[in-house]
N, C-alpha and C positions, 0 to 999 in steps of 0.2 A: 548449190545455188545455180539455177539455170541462167544462161546468158543468151539473150535473143539477138545480140549483135548491135542493139541500139542502146545507147547510154541516155539516161534521163537528162543529163546536163548537156547533151549534144544538140544544141539549138543554135541556129544561125543568128547573128546579131541583128541582121536586117529584119528577120522575122519577128524578133523580140521587139524591135523598134516599131514595127507595123502594129503589133498588138497594143503597145503603149499609146501610139498615136490614135488608134481606134477607140481606146478607152477614154482618152482625153477629149476626143470629138463628141462621144456620147455624153460625157460629163458636161461639156459646154452647152450642148443642145438641151439637156435637162435643166440647166441653170436658166437658159433663155426662155424655155417653156414655163418655168416657175415664175419668172418675172412677168411674162405676158398674162398668165393666169391671175397673178396678184393685181395687176393693173385692171384687168377685166372685172374682177370681183369688187375692186374699189369703185369703179364706175357704176356697177350695178347697185352698190350700196348708196351711192350719191344720186341715183336716179330720181327719187322723190324730191330731193332738194332742187335738182336741176329743173324738174317739172314746175315746181313752185316759183322758181325764178322766172321761167318762161311765161307763166301765167301773169305774174306781176308786171313784166315788161310789156306783154300784150295789152293789159289793162291800161298801163300808163300811156302807151302809144295810142290807144283808142280815145282816152280822155283828152289827149293833146291834139287830136285830129290828124295824127300822122299815119293812121292805119285806115 
């Protein structure tokens, strides 16, 4: 068995903690991005209803001479 002088288990604790911290940051960013996309798609799905509510409000304001 050839020995290259470097052991696979020879890793600094600080380097390992940096890798774990980086993975945790990526995971949190993906969770935040998923939440933002869910909210965006929910608003897009609700868009026809919001337009209908806006039309009703505008008609009601016009009939009551507030517009």
